[in-house]
C-alpha positions in Angstrom: 171.5 55.8 -75.2 174.3 56.0 -72.9 174.7 53.6 -70.7 175.1 55.2 -67.6 176.7 52.7 -65.4 180.2 53.5 -67.9 182.3 55.2 -66.2 182.7 59.2 -67.5 185.8 59.6 -70.2 188.0 62.4 -70.0 186.0 63.6 -73.0 182.4 63.5 -71.2 184.2 65.6 -68.6 185.6 68.2 -71.1 181.9 68.1 -73.0 179.7 68.2 -69.6 182.2 71.4 -68.6 181.6 73.2 -71.4 178.1 72.8 -71.2 178.5 74.2 -67.3 180.3 77.2 -68.7 177.9 77.6 -71.5 174.4 77.7 -68.8 176.4 79.9 -66.6 177.4 82.2 -69.0 173.4 82.1 -69.8 172.6 82.8 -65.8 174.5 85.6 -65.6 173.1 87.2 -68.8 169.8 86.7 -67.3 170.7 87.9 -63.7 172.2 91.2 -65.6 169.3 91.7 -67.9 167.0 91.3 -65.2 169.2 93.7 -62.9 169.8 96.1 -65.6 165.9 96.4 -65.9 165.2 97.1 -62.0 168.3 99.9 -62.2 167.8 102.1 -65.2 164.1 103.4 -63.7 166.3 103.8 -60.9 169.2 105.9 -62.2 167.2 108.2 -64.3 164.9 109.0 -61.6 168.7 109.9 -59.2 169.8 111.5 -62.5 166.2 113.8 -62.2 167.0 114.9 -58.1 169.4 117.7 -59.3 167.4 119.4 -61.5 163.9 119.2 -58.8 166.6 120.5 -56.2 167.5 123.3 -58.7 163.9 123.7 -59.3 162.3 124.0 -55.5 165.4 126.7 -54.9 164.3 128.7 -57.9 160.8 129.0 -56.8 161.5 129.3 -53.1 163.9 132.4 -54.2 160.2 134.0 -56.3 158.3 133.5 -53.7 160.4 134.7 -51.2 160.6 138.1 -53.6 156.8 138.0 -53.8 156.9 137.8 -50.4 158.6 141.2 -50.2 157.3 142.9 -52.0 153.6 142.5 -50.7 152.2 145.6 -48.9 152.3 144.8 -45.0 149.2 145.5 -43.8 
């Protein structure tokens, strides 16, 4: 068991630095993975908006054409 009352050696500090870097990289990966899981459905929805707008425009044109063709009473 390590004696916690002994001063840290340079190697101890280097080991702690390496462990900290590894933990930070793991945390970064977790954050990016979580963000990707959240952002992916939103990205898909944003990509479909132009298609929806285009389809609505086509439907409006068709409705207008039908209304013009309808006999007026």
